C-alpha positions, 0 to 999 in steps of 0.5 A: 797471648790471652784474649784480653791482651789481644783485645787491648792490643787490637784496640791500641793498634786501631787508635794508632791507625786512626791517628795516622789517618787523621794526620794524613787527612789533615795533610790533604793537598800538601804533597810534601807533608804526605810524602814525609808521612809516607817516608815515616811509615816506610821507616817504621815498617823497616825498623819493625821488620828488621828488628823486632819481627826478625827476632821473633821469627819461629825457630822450629818447623811447627811454629813456622808452619803456623806463621805461614798459615796465618800469613796466608789466611790473613791476607799475605805478607805486609808490603809498602808499595812505592809509586812509580815515577811513570804513574806520577808523570801520567797523573801530571800529563793526564795521558794514559799509560799506553803513551798514545803520542808515540813516545816510548814508555818509561821503563818500569822498575 
């Protein structure tokens, strides 16, 4: 990819990111709308990963090494973290995750 098309791609990606951020900000306080947005992003992530990304994976060691090197240099593997039910309950009750009332902690996972 040449530098002009790389610049345009980065600019387009930034515009998309800005629109998603604006959409999220517009949903502030609307838990269901934000949950829908998160689900949409997760679906898109899965679609890209399982389709286009897997199709583009390198087929030789040199290119694989280059990809792994880039992943390490640019901050690791992309991952969408899901909120744990325990974190939601802690937020609701206002208690700390250590369960100071003596109740057994919820299993993590």
